[in-house]
N, C-alpha and C positions, 0 to 999 in steps of 0.2 A: 331323489332322496339324498340327504346329506349325512354321512357317517359322523357320529358324535366325536369319534376319535380324531377327526380332522379339524377340530375347532381352532387349533393354533394357526392353521393356514390363514383364516380370516384375520386373526390377530396380527400375524406377520405383515399382511398387506396393509393393515391399518397403521401399524407402528412405522412402517417403512415409508409412509406418505402416500401410498397408492390411493387409499381412500381419504387420507389426509384430513382436511377440515370437514369432510362429510361425515366423520365418525360420530355417531350418536343422532344423526338426523333421522327423521321418520321415514323418508322415502329417498332412496339414492339410486341413480342409474350409473353403473360403473362399466366401462367398456371391458371386453374380454381380455384377460391378462394371462399370458403364458408364464407359468412358474417352472423354474429349472432346479433340480436338486444340485447343490453345490459340493456334496460328498457322495461317495458310493452308497452309503446307506440311505434308506428312505427316510425323509424328514420333511421339513417345511419347504425348504428351498427359498429361492428369491425370484422376483420378476425378471424376465429375460433382459429387460432394458437396464437392469442394474448391474449386469455382469460385464466386466471389462475385457470381453473377448467375443469373437465372432462364433457364438455357439449356434449349432445346427440341430434342429429337432424334427422328428418324424413321429406322428401319432399312429394309432392302430390301424386306421383306414389306410394311411399311406404305406405302412408296413405290409399290409395285406394286398396291395395292388397287384393284380394278376398280370400286369405287363412285365414284371420282374420275375425271372425263373426261380430265384431263391434269394436268400438274405444277402449274399455277397453281390449278387447282380443288382439288388435293390440299392445297395450303398453306392455301387459304381455309377449307377444312373441318376440318383437323386441327391447325393451329397457333394457339394463343391469341394475341389482340391483332393478328391479321392480318384484313384485309378487302380486297376488290378494288373498284376503280372501272372499269367497262367503257366507258371513254371511246371506244375505237376500235370497239367493237361486234364483236370477233372473239374466240373462245374462247382463241386463242393470243397475244392482244395486250392483256390487261388490265393496269392499274396494280396492283401489289402493294403495299399499305400495311401498315406495321407500326409500331405506337405512334405513328401520325401521320407517319411518314416513308415515302418512296416509292421503288420500283424500277420504272421504266416503260420500255416499248419506244418510247413516243412522244417524238420529238425535241422538246425544249423544256419537258418536265416537269422541275421542280426535283427532282433526285435526292438521296436521303439514306440509301440502303442499298447496301452493297457485296455482290457476289456472286462466289464463287470455286469453281472446279472443279479439284480436284487441285493446288491452289496457284496456278492461273492466274486472274487477275482477268478476270471476264467483262463488267464495265462497259466499254462501248466508249468510246474517247477523245473522239469528236465528240458531246458531249452527255451522257456517262456513262450512256447508255441501256442496257437489258438486253433482248435479243431472246430471250424465253422459248422460242420455236419452234426455236431452235438447240441447246437443251440436251436431251440423249438421256435421257429418263426411264428407259428399259429398262436403261440402263447404270449407274444410281445404286445404290451399295451403302449409302450413309448420307447424311444431311444434317442439319446442326445450325444452328439459328437462334440466333446469338450476340447477346444484347441490348446496347444502350447504345453509347457512343461508344468502343468498344474500339480503342485506337491500334494494336494489333498487326495489324489487318486493313487498315491503311493508309487512303489518301484515300477520301473519300465515306462512311466509316463514321460517320455522325452518329446514326442511331437503331439500327443493328444491322448484322450481317453474316450472309449465308447461305453456309455452307461445305459444299460437295458433295464427297464422295469417291466414286469409281467402282469398279466391280467388276473383279476379275482372275480368272485361271484357278485360283488357289488357294482364294480365298474363295468363288467361285461356279462349281464344276465342273458339268458336265452340260449338257443342251440342253432347249430349250422352244420351242414354237410357239404363238401366240395370235392369235385372229381375233375381231373383233366387228362387229356390224351394228346400226344403230339409226335413230332418227328422223331425218328430213331427209337420208335417204340417206347417213348417216354410215357409213363403212367404215374399218376399221383392221386391218392385218396386221403382225405383229411376230414376231421370232425372236431367240434368244440361244444362244450356245454358248461353253463354257469348259472348260479342261482344263489338265493339267500332266503332266510325265513325271519319271523318276528322275534325269535330267541337269540338273534345275533349271529347265527351260524352262516357262513358263506362258503362256496365251494366252486371250483372251476377245474375242468379237465379237458385236454385236447390231445389229439393224436394224429400222426401223419405217417404214410407209407409211400415210398418213392422207389421207382426202378426205371432203368432205361438201358438200351444196348450201347449208347454212346455213338458219337459221329465218327470217331477214329476206329481204326482196326482193333478188334478184340478189347473193347473198352466198356464193359458193362459195369453198372453201379447199383447197389441196393442200399436202402436207408430206411429205418424205422424210428420213430420217436413217440414217447408217451410223456405227458406233463400233467401233474395234478397238484392242486392246492386246496387245503382245507383251513378255514380260519374261523375266528370267533371275535365278535365286537361287543364290548359291554361298557357303557358309559364312556370313560376316557381311555379305555384299553382296547387294543387291537393286536391279536396274536394270529400268526398264520404259519402253517407247515407245508413246504413244498417237497414233493417227491417226484423225481423225473428219471426216466430211463432212455437210453439211445443206443442203437446198434447200427453199424454200417460196414459195407465191404465196397470200397472204392478202388477203381482202376485208374491210375494216373500215369499215362504213357509218356508224359514229359516232353522234353525238348526233341526236335528233329533236326538233322543236318539240312542245311539250306537247299543244296542241290537235290536231295532226296524229296524234300517238301515240294520243290517246284515240279518234280516228276509225278508225285502223287500226294495230293494235300491231305488225304486221310491216312497216310503212312505213319509208322512208328519206327523208332530207332532200334530198340530191343524190347523184349517182353519175357515174362510177365512183369507187371509193376503193380502190386496190389497192397493196399492198406486197410486193415480192419480195426475198427474201434468198438469198444463196449464201455458204457458210461453209466454210473449211478450218481445222482445229485440229491443231496438232503440239505434243507435250509429251514431253520426255525427262526422266524422274525417276530419282533414285538415293538409296539409303540404304547406310550402311556403319557398322558397329559397330566401335569400337576398344576392345578389352577389355571390361570389364563395366560401365564407367561413363561412356562417351562415344559419342554417336551423331551422325554427320554426315548431312545430307540436303540435297537441292537439286533444282533443275529448270532447264531451258532451254526456252523455248517460242516458238511463232510462230503467229499467227492472221491470217487474211485474210477480210474480210467485204465483200461488195458488196450494197448495198442500193439499190433503185430504187422510186420511187413514182409513181403516175399517179392524180391526184385531180381530180375535177370539183367545182367549187364555184360558189357564187353570186358575182358581181361586185358587191362592196359599193357601188362608185361609182355603180351603176345603180339602187339601191334608192330614191333620191329622184327618179327619172325617171318621166315619165308615158308611158302607152301610147296611141298614136294611129295613124291610117291613114297609109300612105305618101303623101308630098306628090308633086307633079308631077315634081320633080327626082329623087326617089328611085324613083319608078315608072319613069322613063326609064332610070336607071342599071340597075335590075333587068332591064328588057326588053333593053337593050343587051348585058347579060352573058349573055343566054339563059335567064333564069329565067322560069317561067310559074307561074300559080296564085296569085299574090299579089293581095291585095284591091285593086280598083280604086276602089271607093267604098263608103261605109256602114260601114267598120270604125271601131270606137270602142274605148275602154278597156274597156267592159263586154263586148263580144263578141270581143275579141282579147286574151285574157289572157296568151298566150305570143307575144311580139312578135319572132319571129325574122326576119321580113322587115325590120323596122326595123334590126336588127343588120347584116344582109347589105348593105342599101342604104347605110348609113353607113360600112361598110368600103369599099364601091366608091367612095364620094364622099370618103372620109377625113374625114368630119364628125363629130368626137368619138365615134368608135366605142368608145373606152374607157369611155364612160358609157352609150351606147346598147345595147351588148352586155351582157346580164345574166348571162352565164356565163363561167367561167374554168376553163381546164385548167392545172393546176400539175404540172410534172414535176421530179423531182430524182433525182440519181444520187450515192451516196456510196461511196467506195472507202476502206477502212481497213486498215492493217496494224499489228499489235501484235507486239512481240518483246521479250525480256528474259530475265533469269535471277535466280534467288533462291538463297540458300544460308544454312544455319543449323547450329549445333551444339547439342546437348543434353548437359549435364554433370550427373551425379549424384555428389554428395560431401557429406560432413558439414561443417556450418558451425557452429563453437562447439559441436560435439557434437550438432547437431540435423540431422534429415534435410532435404535441400535439392535442389531441381531448378532449374538455370539454363539458359536458352535465349537465344542471341543470334545475330543474323544480319544480312544485308544483301540489298538488291535493287536491280535496275535495270530499269526499264520504259520503253519508248519506243514511239513510234507515228508513222506517216505517214498523212495522210489527204487526200483530194481530194473536194471537194463542189461540185456544180453544180446549178443550178436554172434553169428557163425557165418562162415563163407565156404561154399562148395564149388569146385571147379567143374566146368563143363564145355560143351561145344555149341557153336551157333549153327542154326539151321537156315535153310533158304528163306523161311518166313520170318527170320530174326528172333525166333524163340530160342531160348537157351535149354539144352537138355543136360542135366547134371550127370557126373560120373562119380565113382566111389573114390574121391580124392578130396580131402578137406584142408583148409588152411587152419590147422589146429596145432602146429608146431611139431608134428610127427615127421615132416619131410623138410628137406633143405633146398634152398635155391642154388643157383650156379655159383654164388659166392660162399656157399657153405653156411648160410645163416638160416635159422628156422623160419619156415613160412607159417606165420600165425596171425590171423586176422580176428581171433576171438576177443570178445569183451564181456566181462561179467562184473558189473559194477553195482554196488549198493550205496545209496546216499540219503542223507537226512539234512534238511534245512529248516531253519525257523527265523522269523522276523518279528520283533517287537516294534511297535510305532506309536507315536503320540502326535496328535494333530490338533490344530485350532484355526478358526477363521472368524474374522469380525467384520461386519459391514455397518458402517456409520454414516448416517444421512447427515452431512454437515449442513445442508439446506434441503429444501424440497426438490432442488435441481441438481445437487451435487452429492455423490455418494462415493465413499472411500472404503475399499476392502483390503485387508491385511490378513495373510495366511502363512501357515508354516507346518512343516511335518518333519519329525525326527524318526529315522529307520535304522535299526540295528539288525544286521543279518549275519547268521553263521551257516556256512556250508560245510559238511563233512562228507567226504567220499571215502568208500572203502572198496579196494580192489579185491574181488574174490578169487582171482588167478595169481596175482603177484602182490602179496600183502607186505606190509612193513615199511612202505615208502622206498626211496632210492630209485635208481635207474629202472625204467620199465614199469613202475607202479603208479597206479592212479590214486593212491592213498593221499589224502590232503585234508587239512583243516584250514578254512579260510573265514575271515571276519571282515565285514564292511559296515560302516556306519557313516551317517551324514545327516545334517539338518538342511532342509531345502526351503527357502522363503518365497513369498509371492506378495506383490503389492499392485493394486490397480485403482483406477478412478474413472468414474462416469459423470459426465456433465450433460444435462438435458436443458438446453436453452428454450426449447419448445417441446410440447407434448408429443410431437411427431418427429422429433429429431434428438439423436444422442451422439455424443462424442466420447470416445473412450481410449484408454491407454493402459498398458500393464507391462510388468516385468515379473518372470517367475523362473524358478530353477527346479530341475528334476534329475533323478539319477536312476541307474540300474546297475545291479551287481552282475558279474559274470556268472553264467550258468555252468552246470557241471560239464556239459559238452564243450563249452568254450575253454574252460580251465584245463580240459584234457586234450585240447587240439589246438595248440598255440605254437607249435615248433615247425618252422618252414622246412627244416631238414627232414622231418617225419610227417609229411602231410597225411591227413585222415581221409578215409573213404566215407564221405557223408552218406547217410545221416549219423554214422555211428563209430567207425574205428577211431580209437583214441590212444594217446600215449601220455605219460606223465611229463608235464611241462611246468615252467615257472609260471606263477599265478599272473592273471591279467589285472589291470586296474579297473575300478568301476567307472562307468561313463557318466559324465556330468553335462547337462544341457542347460543353457541359459537363453531364455526366449523373450524377445521384446515384441510387442504387438500394439498397433494403434489403428483407429479407423473411425468412421461415421456410419450411422444407419438411420433409417427413418421410414416413414409411410407417405404414399402419395394417394390422394383421393380416398383415403381410408382403407382401401383394399389391396394396395400394392406395397409390399415391403421391399426395401432395397438396402444394400450394404456395400461399403467400399473400405478396404483396409490393406495394411502392409504388415509383414511379420519378418522377423530374422531369428533363427535358432542356431546357436554356436555350440558345437560339441567339443568337449575336451576328452581325450583318450577314447574316442569312439572305437567300438569293436566292430570290425568289418571282416567278412569271409573273403579271402584271396584264393580264387580258383586256379588250380593247375591245368585242369581240362574239364570237358563237359561231362565226363563220367562221374564227377563228384569229388575228386581229390582236391585238397586244399588245406588251408589252415586259418585260424583265427588270429588277429593281431590287434593291438591298440595302435590307432593312427593319432598323430598329434592333435590335429584340429580338422573338423569338417564344418561346413555351414550350409544351411538350407534357409533361403529367403524367398520372398515372393510378394505378389499383389493378388488380392481376391476382389472380385466384383460379382454382385449378384442382384437379381430382382425376381420377385414372384408374387403372384396374387390373381385376382379375378378382374376381368373386363367384360361385363355383360355375360354372355353365354360361354365365354372363353376363360380358361384357367392357364396361366402362362408361367414359365420359369426359365431363367437363364443364369448360368454361372460360368465365369471365366477365371482361370488361375494362370498367372505367370510364375513359374517355379524355377529357381536357380539353386541347384545343389552341387556343391564343389568341395574339393579338398583344399585345405588352407595351410598345408605344411608340406615340405619335401619329404617324400617317402620313396623307398625302393622295396619292390615286391617281386615275387616270382611271376614271369610272363612268358612261359614256354610256348604258348599258343599265339603269341603276338609277334608280328613280323619285326617290330622295333626292339626286340630283346638284345641285350648286350652279350658278351662272350660267355657270361655265366648264366644266361638264361633269365635275366632280371629285366624289369622295365623300371623307369624312373618317373615318379609322379611329381608334378610341380603345383604350387598353389595356384588355383583357378581351373585346374582340370576337373572335368565333370564326373560326378559320382554315377557309376553305371545304373542302367535300368530306371532312370528317373527322367521322364519327359519334361520339356520346358514349357509347353503350353497344353492346357486342358480347357475345352469348351463344351458346355452341356446346354442343349435347348430342349424344351419340352412344352407341348401345348395339348390341351384337352378341349374339345368342343361339345358342349351339352346341347345337342340338336333339339331335344325336348325332354320331357320328364323320364322317358324310358330309354332313349337311345343316346349314346355318346361315343365319340371317336377321339383317339389320342395318337400323337406322333412325337417322336423324339430323335435327337441326333447327339452322338457322342463323338468328339474329334479330339485325337491325341496326337501330339507331335512326336517325332523319332527320339530314340534314346540310344546311348552308347552300350555296347555289349560288356558284360562282366568279363574280365580278362583284358579289356582295353582301357584300363583305368587312366592311362596317360593320353589317350585319344590319338595315338600315332600310328595305329595299325593300318598298313597298306597291303592289300592282297596282291601276290604276284601271279596268281593263277595256277601255280604248280604245287608248292609246299604250303602256301597260305591261300586259302580260298575264302570267298564270302566277304560281305561288306563290313563286318565288324560292328553292326548296328542293327537295330530294329526301326524300320521305316515308320513314318507317321501314317495315320489312317482316320477315316471318318465312316461310321456306321449309323444306319437309321433303323428305327423300329415303328411298327404301325399296330394299332389295337383298336378294338370295338367292344362295346359292352351294351347289352340290352337287358333291361329289367322288365320282365313280363308282368309281374305284380309284386306285392309287397314281400312275398317269400322267395320267388323264383327269379334268378338272373342267369344269363349266359354270357360268355366272353370269348374272344378269339384274339390271338396275338401272333405277330410275325417279327422276329428279331433278325438283324443283319439283312434288311429287306432287299438290298441289291446283291447279296451274296458275294460280299467283299472278302477276298483272301488277305489276311493281315496277321501281324505277330505283335504280341504284347510285350516281349522281352527277348533278349538275345544273350548268348554266351559263347566265348571262344573255347575251342578244345580240339584235341586230335580225334580224327575220324577213323573208323575201321572199315568204311564201305567206299566203293566206287559210286559214281553218279547213278549207276544202274541198279544199285542195291546189292551188289556182290561184295563179299569180304575181300578186302584188298590183299592180293597175292603178291608178295614182295620177292624179288630175286635174291639169291644168296649174297650178292655183293652188298645188299642193303642191310644186312644183320649188323646191329650195333652202330649203324650210321644214323644218328638222330635226324639228319636232313631228309631221310626217306619217309619220315612221318609227314602226313598230310594234316595240317591244322585248318579247321573250318569254322564257319559261324553256325551255331545251333540256334534255332528260333522256337519260340512258344507260340504255336498257331492259335488263332482265335476261331470260335465255332463258325461254321458257314450258316447259311439261311436256315432258320428253324421256325417252326410254327406249332401252335397248340390251340386247342379249344377246351372249354371247360363250362361246368354248370355248378351253380351254388344255390342251395335251398336253406332259408332261414326260417325258424319258427320259434314260438315262445315269445319272451320279452323283446327279442331282436326285431 
């Protein structure tokens, strides 16, 4: 059944020369053509072969592939030039990296990828983060990875854009139920149902529930998603309303110090580390055809997200303190407060490695508890509301006798946000959990320098962006296609500090305005029907977010994801990308591609870490570069379906810079390290190789196997690449080593309705790390808190700086069953 509202699709293919001279013939056989949307809004799009870039696409069947644990795992396995950093240590909270640019759920990570769902930007206004747990995988009809600094996808499209389109009752009728169970008590249950009637109504609903205990200590996660869409088609008009809810509680225990990880691969550094999300998503979309050559489309949307975190961390101010027995005054204070069991005599640094009595006593006496308490509880709450509208028209007309498609539109995106943070001191327990005490960093107490101890943040902000965009694809001949695009963005960010208002020292108040026009041009030449040569140039930009504008002073580093201080504004990032390549088909069923790209960033915003506990600051770097080579092939050979992708990726600094490097052995007398042009950007591997094969043994049974190989990368904190451990004050390699992991799966379709599947990931139980960071550690290699002698107090060389790693999951397995009925 073809929906009447999609009539311009056929027209676009005809006018662009796809059906070409066959237009109007009585009977035409046209090969399958993949059409890609060229803007975030649903429209007509263009044949993939007309796009001057290496676009990657996944359809609904590929997205639902049970060999991938979730959406981010799917991208990591099936999209070339994509790799993940598991900084948070939760399967729903990884950093997705594409060509060296990042889309992360972690507030404070410099973002460089934009993500859209049905024309709605999913990057959240406070930090441009992307919460992968809020995207309903079961509702995805298709997703396209658009490479480069494509200006049509708006702000933050520095390295690429992920465009997601969801299912409806016309495209995906029928019903299905699916259940899985696996390692670490992983359980997942999902359903979907879609349909339509003769009056033009169509509907789709899906839901998903997930829970697991996690493979690391104390790492449970819970997730629930509901997605619904109701639409109506009449003649040339198609209207749809999407309502979606999601709620999650994720434990991300983060990085672990290298020696502790070698002792116990399941171990964690400190706990708890919990993130809770609640989300409401509303999106009203519409399309209307006017005649045979004009299509109007648009949307109006609203999102509300509430995020809260509860994180137990080490108190870095206590790392240079010694452990000793309570003195007389402290013992008297403990006894007066009703405490018992504290050591009366004989307690030393050697036999009292977890000094919680000292923390409690100093809180009672108000005697520098901010240094004597070695634990810290950080709490944050962020409420964000996004709303806006977008509209565009697509015009098909001859231009000087040549086929032409012109798209133009405008958009308005606004947001309101409220961010709050508090910090509470505590002490660390033998299991590395933090127990809070009644002492808060709220400005009511002083440190040993007489300054208030205040880690509170209470910030309200508002931002809005107006944009105009246009793109034109002109078929100069049947084989040569030229595309010219551009977008103008004007953004205003207003921050209002609820604690220190009025601007000036210590205030987060600020009004910031950014604007820019970003162009793009590309050309595709098709000398043969099975061969294309393409090349393009494009520019993109992103404006600094509220968290970056408030955390840009190296003299006052922030405790991410949240502590901030008023600082001079940062400049917006501008990226210029060149890309060229060839692609084609072999024997009709094998698609291949080969290409090169180079992306140059001016005023790149990067986070400079002081230590692994999260302290650091944002700053503009002069220039950075990400360049590489991409090779790929995929398709069918008899009963086999094969895919291979290789990427050589070179991500480097291109200007001289000096940054804080207190955890780096090459630091100078001021604790700084010096970056030179050509030094590698941390956490970006140089080589990526993905191999995948599926064997369809018969109509019922199939087997699959895959390999993911990633080369090593330097640690954050080793931006100059000169860290050399001495085994005493600097330990660990300062990098994440390369790795290769394999997966194995099987699927059996008993009949038209019932299928079962099984999957094993990390087949050979490889211990590996996806990222690394340098920082001071508070633990010995046996997991005890470091007990420093009196002579070390105030002596920075007594701190032990180590390499912290983001461990990958060990061997995991799951089985599942799926039952389909109705039109499916």
